C-alpha positions as a LaTeX table, in Angstrom:
\begin{tabular}{lrrr}
\hline
Residue & $x$ (\AA) & $y$ (\AA) & $z$ (\AA) \\
\hline
Met1 & 1.71 & $-12.24$ & 25.33 \\
Arg2 & 3.04 & $-9.87$ & 22.06 \\
Ser3 & 0.98 & $-9.77$ & 19.31 \\
Ile4 & 0.61 & $-9.88$ & 15.77 \\
Arg5 & $-0.80$ & $-7.67$ & 14.04 \\
Pro6 & $-0.58$ & $-6.47$ & 9.91 \\
Leu7 & 1.55 & $-3.42$ & 9.42 \\
Phe8 & $-0.73$ & $-0.60$ & 7.56 \\
Ala9 & $-1.62$ & 2.72 & 9.85 \\
Ala10 & $-3.94$ & 4.79 & 8.74 \\
Arg11 & $-7.06$ & 7.35 & 10.35 \\
Arg12 & $-10.01$ & 9.08 & 9.22 \\
Gly13 & $-8.92$ & 12.46 & 8.03 \\
Arg14 & $-10.28$ & 14.97 & 10.50 \\
Ser15 & $-8.97$ & 18.23 & 8.64 \\
Thr16 & $-11.70$ & 19.79 & 6.32 \\
Arg17 & $-10.68$ & 20.65 & 2.58 \\
Arg18 & $-9.16$ & 24.75 & 1.66 \\
Gly19 & $-12.13$ & 24.02 & $-1.21$ \\
Pro20 & $-14.19$ & 22.60 & $-3.54$ \\
Ser21 & $-12.35$ & 20.31 & $-5.78$ \\
Pro22 & $-12.72$ & 19.82 & $-8.87$ \\
Met23 & $-12.99$ & 15.84 & $-10.25$ \\
Leu24 & $-11.28$ & 14.64 & $-12.58$ \\
Ala25 & $-11.34$ & 11.76 & $-14.60$ \\
Ala26 & $-10.53$ & 8.02 & $-15.71$ \\
Val27 & $-11.93$ & 4.83 & $-14.63$ \\
Gly28 & $-9.76$ & 1.39 & $-14.32$ \\
Leu29 & $-11.56$ & $-1.34$ & $-13.32$ \\
Ala30 & $-7.86$ & $-3.27$ & $-11.41$ \\
Thr31 & $-7.24$ & $-6.88$ & $-10.68$ \\
Ala32 & $-6.40$ & $-8.38$ & $-7.23$ \\
Leu33 & $-5.57$ & $-11.26$ & $-5.71$ \\
Ala34 & $-4.50$ & $-11.08$ & $-1.67$ \\
Leu35 & $-2.54$ & $-11.57$ & 1.01 \\
Thr36 & $-1.35$ & $-10.22$ & 4.55 \\
Ala37 & $-3.06$ & $-10.15$ & 7.38 \\
Thr38 & $-3.21$ & $-6.20$ & 7.99 \\
Ala39 & $-4.49$ & $-4.06$ & 10.80 \\
Cys40 & $-6.70$ & $-1.02$ & 8.93 \\
Asp41 & $-6.73$ & 2.59 & 10.86 \\
Ser42 & $-10.22$ & 2.99 & 12.86 \\
Gly43 & $-12.31$ & 5.50 & 10.81 \\
Gly44 & $-14.92$ & 7.15 & 13.47 \\
Asp45 & $-17.44$ & 8.48 & 11.38 \\
Thr46 & $-17.61$ & 5.40 & 8.82 \\
Asn47 & $-20.04$ & 2.23 & 9.59 \\
Ala48 & $-18.21$ & $-0.52$ & 7.39 \\
Gly49 & $-22.11$ & $-2.04$ & 7.75 \\
Gly50 & $-22.46$ & 0.52 & 4.64 \\
Asp51 & $-24.27$ & 3.56 & 6.04 \\
Ala52 & $-24.18$ & 5.47 & 2.68 \\
Ser53 & $-25.04$ & 8.56 & 4.73 \\
Ala54 & $-21.54$ & 8.57 & 6.07 \\
Pro55 & $-18.43$ & 9.70 & 5.24 \\
Ala56 & $-15.63$ & 7.72 & 4.42 \\
Ala57 & $-12.39$ & 10.59 & 4.71 \\
Thr58 & $-12.59$ & 14.22 & 5.48 \\
Gly59 & $-15.41$ & 16.71 & 4.96 \\
Gly60 & $-15.46$ & 18.47 & 2.19 \\
Asp61 & $-15.01$ & 15.49 & $-0.68$ \\
Asp62 & $-18.91$ & 15.64 & $-0.77$ \\
Lys63 & $-17.81$ & 18.82 & $-2.56$ \\
Ile64 & $-16.16$ & 16.67 & $-5.05$ \\
Gln65 & $-17.72$ & 16.08 & $-8.74$ \\
Ile66 & $-16.69$ & 14.34 & $-12.05$ \\
Pro67 & $-16.79$ & 15.00 & $-15.06$ \\
Asp68 & $-18.85$ & 13.24 & $-18.09$ \\
Asp69 & $-15.98$ & 12.11 & $-19.86$ \\
Ile70 & $-15.65$ & 8.24 & $-18.61$ \\
Pro71 & $-15.65$ & 5.82 & $-21.57$ \\
Asp72 & $-18.56$ & 4.33 & $-22.45$ \\
Asp73 & $-17.13$ & 0.89 & $-22.24$ \\
Ile74 & $-16.38$ & 1.55 & $-18.20$ \\
Gln75 & $-19.20$ & 2.82 & $-17.61$ \\
Asp76 & $-20.57$ & $-0.62$ & $-18.88$ \\
Arg77 & $-18.65$ & $-2.34$ & $-16.55$ \\
Leu78 & $-19.93$ & $-0.51$ & $-13.71$ \\
Lys79 & $-23.28$ & $-1.01$ & $-14.42$ \\
Glu80 & $-22.95$ & $-4.72$ & $-14.75$ \\
His81 & $-21.69$ & $-4.50$ & $-11.03$ \\
Gly82 & $-24.59$ & $-2.62$ & $-10.44$ \\
Ile83 & $-22.79$ & 1.00 & $-9.69$ \\
Asp84 & $-24.62$ & 3.57 & $-10.98$ \\
Leu85 & $-22.36$ & 6.28 & $-12.55$ \\
Asp86 & $-24.25$ & 9.29 & $-11.52$ \\
Gln87 & $-24.71$ & 8.06 & $-8.01$ \\
Trp88 & $-20.92$ & 6.85 & $-7.69$ \\
Lys89 & $-20.09$ & 10.37 & $-8.93$ \\
Gly90 & $-22.56$ & 12.14 & $-5.67$ \\
Gly91 & $-20.15$ & 10.53 & $-3.28$ \\
Ala92 & $-21.46$ & 6.66 & $-3.49$ \\
Trp93 & $-18.49$ & 5.60 & $-3.55$ \\
Lys94 & $-18.00$ & 5.99 & 0.10 \\
Asn95 & $-21.37$ & 3.90 & 0.56 \\
Trp96 & $-19.10$ & 0.47 & 2.35 \\
Asp97 & $-22.21$ & $-1.53$ & 2.26 \\
Lys98 & $-20.91$ & $-5.13$ & 1.93 \\
Asp99 & $-23.35$ & $-5.61$ & $-0.87$ \\
Asp100 & $-22.03$ & $-3.50$ & $-2.67$ \\
Trp101 & $-18.34$ & $-3.57$ & $-1.97$ \\
Leu102 & $-16.23$ & $-4.96$ & $-4.86$ \\
Arg103 & $-13.73$ & $-7.50$ & $-3.99$ \\
Glu104 & $-13.81$ & $-10.17$ & $-7.15$ \\
Ala105 & $-10.77$ & $-9.85$ & $-9.58$ \\
Gly106 & $-11.53$ & $-7.57$ & $-12.14$ \\
Asp107 & $-13.49$ & $-5.55$ & $-9.92$ \\
Phe108 & $-11.89$ & $-2.48$ & $-8.62$ \\
Val109 & $-12.67$ & 0.92 & $-9.47$ \\
Asn110 & $-10.64$ & 3.91 & $-9.02$ \\
Pro111 & $-11.66$ & 7.40 & $-10.76$ \\
Ile112 & $-8.87$ & 9.84 & $-10.71$ \\
Ile113 & $-9.97$ & 12.40 & $-8.35$ \\
Glu114 & $-8.41$ & 15.58 & $-8.73$ \\
Asp115 & $-6.77$ & 17.19 & $-5.48$ \\
Leu116 & $-8.59$ & 14.47 & $-2.88$ \\
Trp117 & $-5.34$ & 13.98 & $-1.79$ \\
Asp118 & $-4.71$ & 16.95 & $-0.91$ \\
Pro119 & $-1.22$ & 17.68 & 2.03 \\
Asp120 & $-4.14$ & 18.01 & 4.61 \\
Arg121 & $-5.89$ & 14.70 & 3.67 \\
Met122 & $-2.25$ & 12.86 & 3.70 \\
Arg123 & $-1.18$ & 14.20 & 6.71 \\
Glu124 & $-4.45$ & 13.01 & 9.03 \\
Ala125 & $-3.91$ & 9.33 & 7.23 \\
Glu126 & $-1.89$ & 7.54 & 10.54 \\
Asp127 & $-2.18$ & 4.17 & 12.73 \\
Pro128 & $-4.39$ & 4.40 & 15.18 \\
Asp129 & $-4.64$ & 0.52 & 15.80 \\
Gln130 & $-3.10$ & $-0.04$ & 18.95 \\
Gly131 & $-3.53$ & $-2.68$ & 20.78 \\
Lys132 & $-4.90$ & $-4.82$ & 17.68 \\
Gly133 & $-3.80$ & $-8.10$ & 16.64 \\
Val134 & $-3.35$ & $-11.40$ & 17.89 \\
Asp135 & $-1.65$ & $-13.89$ & 20.44 \\
Glu136 & 1.89 & $-14.92$ & 18.83 \\
Ser137 & 0.43 & $-18.25$ & 20.03 \\
Asp138 & $-2.05$ & $-18.20$ & 17.26 \\
Leu139 & $-0.05$ & $-18.24$ & 14.90 \\
Ala140 & 1.75 & $-21.19$ & 16.13 \\
Gly141 & $-0.23$ & $-23.51$ & 14.30 \\
Asp142 & 1.76 & $-26.00$ & 12.17 \\
Gln143 & 5.01 & $-24.33$ & 11.51 \\
Gly144 & 7.64 & $-25.17$ & 9.43 \\
Val145 & 10.89 & $-24.05$ & 10.39 \\
Thr146 & 11.17 & $-20.27$ & 12.16 \\
Asp147 & 13.72 & $-19.68$ & 13.63 \\
Pro148 & 15.08 & $-17.82$ & 17.03 \\
Glu149 & 13.06 & $-13.57$ & 17.12 \\
Pro150 & 15.83 & $-11.28$ & 15.95 \\
Ala151 & 17.32 & $-8.84$ & 18.38 \\
Pro152 & 15.35 & $-5.46$ & 17.92 \\
Val153 & 16.61 & $-2.98$ & 15.40 \\
Asp154 & 16.48 & 0.59 & 15.73 \\
Ala155 & 14.86 & 2.18 & 12.39 \\
Gln156 & 17.59 & 4.91 & 11.27 \\
Pro157 & 15.55 & 8.27 & 9.00 \\
Val158 & 16.64 & 8.62 & 5.34 \\
Gln159 & 18.78 & 11.53 & 5.10 \\
Ala160 & 16.80 & 14.02 & 3.13 \\
Ala161 & 16.33 & 14.75 & 0.09 \\
Tyr162 & 14.38 & 11.05 & 0.11 \\
His163 & 15.11 & 11.21 & $-3.37$ \\
Asp164 & 18.41 & 11.42 & $-3.35$ \\
Asn165 & 18.61 & 8.40 & $-1.27$ \\
Ala166 & 15.78 & 6.48 & $-1.80$ \\
Pro167 & 14.14 & 7.63 & $-5.11$ \\
Glu168 & 12.19 & 4.12 & $-5.20$ \\
Ala169 & 10.36 & 4.60 & $-2.09$ \\
Gly170 & 6.99 & 6.31 & $-1.32$ \\
Lys171 & 3.46 & 6.12 & 0.02 \\
Val172 & 0.46 & 4.68 & $-0.82$ \\
Phe173 & $-2.97$ & 6.09 & 0.29 \\
Phe174 & $-6.63$ & 5.08 & $-0.17$ \\
Asp175 & $-9.72$ & 5.25 & 1.52 \\
Ser176 & $-11.11$ & 2.24 & 3.90 \\
Pro177 & $-14.69$ & 1.73 & 5.69 \\
Glu178 & $-12.96$ & 2.44 & 7.91 \\
Gly179 & $-11.57$ & 6.00 & 7.29 \\
Thr180 & $-8.18$ & 7.53 & 5.88 \\
Met181 & $-5.00$ & 4.99 & 5.06 \\
Val182 & $-1.09$ & 5.11 & 4.32 \\
Cys183 & 0.81 & 2.54 & 3.36 \\
Ser184 & 4.49 & 2.46 & 1.75 \\
Ala185 & 5.30 & 1.36 & $-1.48$ \\
Thr186 & 7.97 & 1.06 & $-4.33$ \\
Val187 & 8.95 & 2.16 & $-7.31$ \\
Val188 & 9.98 & $-1.08$ & $-9.52$ \\
Glu189 & 10.98 & $-2.04$ & $-13.31$ \\
Asp190 & 8.38 & $-3.05$ & $-16.18$ \\
Pro191 & 9.73 & $-6.15$ & $-17.91$ \\
Ala192 & 7.00 & $-4.92$ & $-21.37$ \\
Asn193 & 8.21 & $-0.78$ & $-20.77$ \\
Pro194 & 11.99 & $-0.68$ & $-19.72$ \\
Gly195 & 13.04 & 2.02 & $-18.39$ \\
Lys196 & 9.34 & 3.73 & $-18.57$ \\
Ser197 & 8.06 & 1.69 & $-15.77$ \\
Asn198 & 4.53 & 3.31 & $-14.29$ \\
Leu199 & 4.31 & 0.08 & $-11.79$ \\
Val200 & 4.42 & 0.22 & $-7.39$ \\
Trp201 & 4.92 & $-2.93$ & $-5.25$ \\
Thr202 & 3.27 & $-3.18$ & $-1.94$ \\
Ala203 & 1.66 & $-5.76$ & 0.03 \\
Gly204 & $-1.72$ & $-7.11$ & $-1.13$ \\
His205 & $-3.57$ & $-5.69$ & 2.54 \\
Cys206 & $-3.00$ & $-1.77$ & 1.17 \\
Val207 & $-5.25$ & $-2.64$ & $-2.16$ \\
His208 & $-7.49$ & $-5.67$ & $-0.76$ \\
Ala209 & $-9.79$ & $-5.97$ & 2.97 \\
Gly210 & $-9.12$ & $-9.83$ & 2.16 \\
Lys211 & $-11.48$ & $-12.65$ & 3.09 \\
Ala212 & $-14.48$ & $-10.40$ & 5.05 \\
Gly213 & $-14.04$ & $-7.16$ & 2.88 \\
Gly214 & $-13.36$ & $-6.11$ & $-1.53$ \\
Trp215 & $-11.00$ & $-4.14$ & $-2.80$ \\
Tyr216 & $-10.40$ & $-0.16$ & $-0.90$ \\
Arg217 & $-10.94$ & 3.29 & $-3.07$ \\
Asn218 & $-9.44$ & 5.85 & $-4.19$ \\
Ile219 & $-5.46$ & 4.18 & $-4.07$ \\
Ala220 & $-2.71$ & 6.85 & $-4.93$ \\
Phe221 & 1.14 & 6.62 & $-4.47$ \\
Val222 & 3.10 & 9.92 & $-3.48$ \\
Pro223 & 6.58 & 9.04 & $-4.14$ \\
Ser224 & 9.30 & 10.94 & $-2.35$ \\
Tyr225 & 6.50 & 12.18 & $-0.05$ \\
Asn226 & 7.85 & 14.95 & 2.36 \\
Asn227 & 11.14 & 14.73 & 0.27 \\
Asp228 & 12.79 & 17.48 & 2.29 \\
Ala229 & 12.09 & 15.50 & 5.62 \\
Lys230 & 10.17 & 18.01 & 7.54 \\
Ser231 & 8.53 & 17.75 & 10.82 \\
Ala232 & 4.48 & 17.13 & 10.92 \\
Ala233 & 4.25 & 20.68 & 12.84 \\
Glu234 & 6.41 & 22.30 & 9.75 \\
Leu235 & 4.23 & 20.12 & 7.60 \\
Thr236 & 0.92 & 21.95 & 8.71 \\
Asn237 & 0.57 & 24.98 & 6.30 \\
Ala238 & 3.19 & 22.69 & 3.51 \\
Thr239 & 2.29 & 23.22 & 0.13 \\
Gln240 & 1.10 & 20.51 & $-2.41$ \\
Glu241 & 4.97 & 21.07 & $-4.13$ \\
Glu242 & 6.82 & 19.87 & $-0.66$ \\
Val243 & 4.48 & 17.50 & 0.12 \\
Ala244 & 4.45 & 15.45 & $-3.31$ \\
Pro245 & 7.13 & 17.23 & $-4.79$ \\
Tyr246 & 6.82 & 14.39 & $-8.17$ \\
Gly247 & 2.76 & 14.23 & $-8.28$ \\
Val248 & 0.20 & 11.92 & $-7.07$ \\
Trp249 & 0.05 & 9.21 & $-9.07$ \\
Trp250 & $-3.48$ & 7.09 & $-9.04$ \\
Gly251 & $-3.96$ & 3.22 & $-9.44$ \\
Asn252 & $-5.87$ & 2.51 & $-12.62$ \\
Trp253 & $-4.88$ & $-1.07$ & $-12.22$ \\
Ala254 & $-4.07$ & $-3.51$ & $-9.17$ \\
Gln255 & $-3.50$ & $-6.92$ & $-8.61$ \\
Thr256 & $-2.47$ & $-8.69$ & $-5.23$ \\
Ser257 & $-3.04$ & $-12.77$ & $-4.80$ \\
Asp258 & $-5.95$ & $-15.31$ & $-4.40$ \\
Gln259 & $-4.57$ & $-16.55$ & $-1.26$ \\
Trp260 & $-5.62$ & $-12.78$ & 0.45 \\
Ile261 & $-8.30$ & $-12.20$ & $-1.05$ \\
Glu262 & $-9.61$ & $-15.66$ & 0.18 \\
Gln263 & $-7.75$ & $-15.76$ & 3.91 \\
Gly264 & $-6.47$ & $-12.00$ & 4.62 \\
Gly265 & $-7.83$ & $-10.77$ & 8.23 \\
Ala266 & $-7.63$ & $-7.72$ & 9.96 \\
Thr267 & $-5.01$ & $-9.07$ & 12.58 \\
Gly268 & $-2.99$ & $-12.03$ & 12.51 \\
Gly269 & $-1.09$ & $-13.96$ & 9.88 \\
Gln270 & $-3.44$ & $-15.73$ & 7.84 \\
Gly271 & $-2.03$ & $-15.05$ & 4.06 \\
Ala272 & 1.13 & $-12.97$ & 4.98 \\
Ser273 & 3.32 & $-15.24$ & 3.65 \\
Tyr274 & 1.72 & $-14.40$ & $-0.30$ \\
Asp275 & 1.30 & $-10.37$ & 1.03 \\
Phe276 & 2.25 & $-8.77$ & $-2.30$ \\
Ala277 & 0.87 & $-6.54$ & $-4.95$ \\
Val278 & 1.85 & $-4.62$ & $-7.64$ \\
Ile279 & $-0.17$ & $-1.34$ & $-9.11$ \\
His280 & $-0.05$ & 0.35 & $-12.19$ \\
Val281 & $-0.57$ & 4.43 & $-11.86$ \\
Thr282 & $-0.51$ & 7.08 & $-13.57$ \\
Pro283 & $-0.55$ & 10.76 & $-12.96$ \\
Glu284 & $-3.21$ & 12.62 & $-11.52$ \\
Glu285 & $-2.04$ & 15.81 & $-13.71$ \\
Gly286 & 0.12 & 15.76 & $-16.50$ \\
Ser287 & 3.14 & 14.40 & $-16.52$ \\
Gly288 & 5.13 & 15.59 & $-19.73$ \\
Gly289 & 4.42 & 12.54 & $-21.36$ \\
Lys290 & 7.14 & 10.97 & $-18.80$ \\
Ser291 & 6.44 & 7.81 & $-17.13$ \\
Leu292 & 6.73 & 7.04 & $-13.17$ \\
Glu293 & 10.13 & 6.11 & $-13.83$ \\
Glu294 & 11.27 & 8.56 & $-15.92$ \\
Thr295 & 10.13 & 11.58 & $-13.13$ \\
Val296 & 11.88 & 9.94 & $-10.10$ \\
Gly297 & 14.90 & 8.57 & $-12.51$ \\
Ser298 & 14.64 & 4.98 & $-10.85$ \\
Ala299 & 12.70 & 1.75 & $-10.73$ \\
Leu300 & 14.18 & $-1.68$ & $-8.23$ \\
Pro301 & 14.09 & $-4.38$ & $-10.50$ \\
Val302 & 12.45 & $-7.22$ & $-7.94$ \\
Glu303 & 13.90 & $-10.70$ & $-7.34$ \\
Phe304 & 12.08 & $-13.69$ & $-7.88$ \\
Asp305 & 14.44 & $-16.57$ & $-7.44$ \\
Ala306 & 15.81 & $-14.50$ & $-3.64$ \\
Pro307 & 18.17 & $-17.05$ & $-1.70$ \\
Ala308 & 17.61 & $-18.63$ & 0.78 \\
Val309 & 18.49 & $-16.89$ & 3.68 \\
Ala310 & 21.57 & $-18.76$ & 4.65 \\
Glu311 & 22.99 & $-16.74$ & 1.55 \\
Val312 & 21.57 & $-13.54$ & 2.12 \\
Gly313 & 23.49 & $-10.88$ & 3.09 \\
Thr314 & 21.31 & $-8.08$ & 4.51 \\
Ile315 & 17.91 & $-6.97$ & 3.88 \\
Thr316 & 17.57 & $-2.50$ & 4.13 \\
Ala317 & 13.48 & $-2.36$ & 4.44 \\
Thr318 & 12.43 & 1.28 & 3.74 \\
Gly319 & 9.38 & 2.55 & 4.85 \\
Tyr320 & 6.92 & 5.42 & 6.57 \\
Pro321 & 6.37 & 4.13 & 10.43 \\
Ala322 & 3.06 & 6.22 & 11.53 \\
Ala323 & 2.54 & 4.52 & 15.32 \\
Lys324 & 4.07 & 5.98 & 17.87 \\
Pro325 & 6.79 & 7.03 & 18.35 \\
Phe326 & 7.24 & 8.07 & 15.22 \\
Asp327 & 4.30 & 9.87 & 12.84 \\
Gly328 & 4.03 & 8.94 & 9.71 \\
Glu329 & 5.83 & 11.81 & 8.09 \\
Thr330 & 9.71 & 10.91 & 7.54 \\
Met331 & 10.51 & 8.14 & 6.01 \\
His332 & 13.02 & 4.92 & 7.98 \\
Gln333 & 15.19 & 2.32 & 7.32 \\
Cys334 & 16.24 & $-0.82$ & 9.25 \\
Glu335 & 19.35 & $-3.04$ & 8.14 \\
Asp336 & 19.46 & $-7.03$ & 9.39 \\
Glu337 & 20.53 & $-10.19$ & 8.49 \\
Pro338 & 17.37 & $-12.24$ & 7.67 \\
Gly339 & 16.14 & $-14.90$ & 9.57 \\
Arg340 & 12.87 & $-17.52$ & 8.95 \\
Leu341 & 9.31 & $-17.35$ & 10.03 \\
Ser342 & 7.26 & $-19.97$ & 9.44 \\
Leu343 & 3.36 & $-19.34$ & 9.72 \\
Ala344 & 2.37 & $-23.28$ & 8.34 \\
Lys345 & 4.33 & $-26.08$ & 6.57 \\
Ser346 & 1.73 & $-25.46$ & 3.40 \\
Asp347 & 2.64 & $-21.50$ & 3.10 \\
Pro348 & 6.60 & $-20.34$ & 1.88 \\
Thr349 & 8.34 & $-19.65$ & 4.82 \\
Met350 & 9.06 & $-15.90$ & 5.30 \\
Tyr351 & 11.85 & $-13.08$ & 5.78 \\
Arg352 & 12.22 & $-11.61$ & 9.22 \\
Ile353 & 14.35 & $-8.98$ & 10.22 \\
Gly354 & 15.08 & $-6.91$ & 13.74 \\
Cys355 & 13.16 & $-3.70$ & 12.73 \\
Thr356 & 11.21 & $-1.75$ & 15.77 \\
Met357 & 9.04 & 0.60 & 12.50 \\
Thr358 & 5.78 & 0.39 & 13.10 \\
Gly359 & 2.33 & 0.51 & 11.60 \\
Gly360 & 2.55 & 2.92 & 8.58 \\
Ser361 & 5.71 & 0.58 & 6.75 \\
Ser362 & 3.63 & $-1.88$ & 5.04 \\
Gly363 & 4.02 & $-2.68$ & 1.88 \\
Gly364 & 7.89 & $-0.67$ & 1.80 \\
Gly365 & 10.07 & $-2.37$ & $-0.03$ \\
Trp366 & 12.91 & $-4.30$ & 1.50 \\
Val367 & 16.10 & $-4.68$ & $-0.71$ \\
Ala368 & 19.04 & $-7.18$ & $-0.75$ \\
Lys369 & 21.68 & $-7.86$ & $-3.34$ \\
Gly370 & 19.86 & $-9.78$ & $-6.50$ \\
Ser371 & 21.64 & $-13.03$ & $-8.88$ \\
Asp372 & 23.20 & $-10.04$ & $-10.62$ \\
Gly373 & 24.81 & $-8.29$ & $-7.05$ \\
Lys374 & 22.70 & $-5.27$ & $-7.95$ \\
Pro375 & 20.39 & $-4.19$ & $-5.54$ \\
Ala376 & 16.91 & $-5.53$ & $-5.79$ \\
Leu377 & 13.50 & $-5.64$ & $-4.44$ \\
Val378 & 13.11 & $-9.37$ & $-2.22$ \\
Ser379 & 10.15 & $-8.60$ & $-0.08$ \\
Asn380 & 8.03 & $-6.15$ & 1.55 \\
Thr381 & 7.19 & $-5.93$ & 5.16 \\
Ser382 & 3.94 & $-7.36$ & 6.07 \\
Ile383 & 3.53 & $-8.18$ & 9.78 \\
Gly384 & 4.96 & $-7.65$ & 12.99 \\
Pro385 & 3.93 & $-7.33$ & 16.95 \\
Val386 & 1.78 & $-5.25$ & 18.28 \\
Thr387 & 5.21 & $-4.14$ & 20.37 \\
Ala388 & 7.11 & $-3.67$ & 17.31 \\
Gly389 & 10.51 & $-5.17$ & 17.15 \\
Trp390 & 10.52 & $-7.08$ & 14.43 \\
Leu391 & 8.93 & $-7.15$ & 10.94 \\
Ala392 & 8.50 & $-9.83$ & 8.66 \\
Gly393 & 7.91 & $-10.34$ & 4.83 \\
Pro394 & 6.80 & $-12.57$ & 2.17 \\
His395 & 9.34 & $-14.66$ & 0.21 \\
Leu396 & 8.43 & $-13.68$ & $-3.63$ \\
Gly397 & 8.24 & $-16.65$ & $-6.02$ \\
Thr398 & 5.90 & $-18.29$ & $-8.28$ \\
Glu399 & 2.46 & $-17.18$ & $-7.61$ \\
Ala400 & 4.26 & $-13.06$ & $-6.91$ \\
Lys401 & 6.52 & $-13.56$ & $-10.37$ \\
Gly402 & 2.88 & $-14.43$ & $-12.29$ \\
Ile403 & 0.74 & $-11.15$ & $-10.81$ \\
Tyr404 & 3.68 & $-8.33$ & $-11.95$ \\
Asp405 & 4.26 & $-10.10$ & $-15.35$ \\
Ala406 & 0.07 & $-10.07$ & $-15.72$ \\
Val407 & 0.02 & $-6.19$ & $-15.02$ \\
Ser408 & 3.26 & $-5.44$ & $-16.86$ \\
Glu409 & 1.60 & $-7.33$ & $-20.02$ \\
Lys410 & $-1.50$ & $-5.62$ & $-19.41$ \\
Phe411 & $-0.13$ & $-2.37$ & $-20.33$ \\
Ala412 & 2.96 & $-3.20$ & $-22.66$ \\
Gly413 & 3.73 & $-1.12$ & $-25.15$ \\
Gln414 & 1.62 & 1.91 & $-23.49$ \\
\hline
\end{tabular}
């Protein structure tokens, strides 16, 4: 029997940092609602049970230091959550004790750590969760309309340079109790800041662990990761500019769905119909005052009234698959006519396409013709079988639009 798992990939980074890295700046408290079922990559040294001394990522993180210029009001809000800022600066973010792991909307803490996501650490984030999942029969339940399983569509490598062919696509990196993780994501338009968006669309399970956990940490977006499509061997000695030619952008706010926070699990399909998230980002280093959209030169509109399956021509899914036979370093795409996948009659029916992309592609954008006939984001990768062959993504409706509008309005005029 085939298995279903969340499609985001990750592994604890094993390489040591190249030297002590100064840690810069600013804390953002982010909102989130969550939704999909995904499987995180297993770390090795870190216990979800909460050993504060267990490193969550690379061996050199304890050398990082944070300056004292975090605003007083943010420090006060951290104290309300029982977080001692001095301890956090000293590495307490690696403590995943469930009593201290923040999970509610508005609890997200994500200080910028300059140089944390260096080429070594980004390269080590991959998918190690082969074999995890649930039997497909576990998803059968009280379903609505589900079309026959689509034939597999082989994922095709995107031609370099990625910025010329898919400028809105990139990777989201983050830390979890299991180690260093990676998802895929898309730059989307911001109605409150036209032409100057700092919004990124991804899966809910890429920002929050769901019902058994809380917010992930050190969330950052890298547009056009590995823009020149270098091989894993070629990336071994790559510079930061080669790996992240448009910079590293840290999440200073995030929202996902209540359904994910309440239902989401490490495997299976719980909450998958609501597996989407919006991240507002800010540059790790100066961007000359330019927004993310201005920096990459493009952002996709989001279609919240996407047509029914019968009216959709084709959907193109983009991502960085990391589980075998892929290695997570290069961008791929699948194009297929969608079918329907219903996990429960009470939940919106999901889109499903044939695609051989694996873990790591989670959160990547699904693009189709919008109501105006132009390309628009209509979904994102959420779940798929462990054996690959197809992907499913949520239909974006009222809940998704509410999250999108809330993040946009929060930063209106900024």
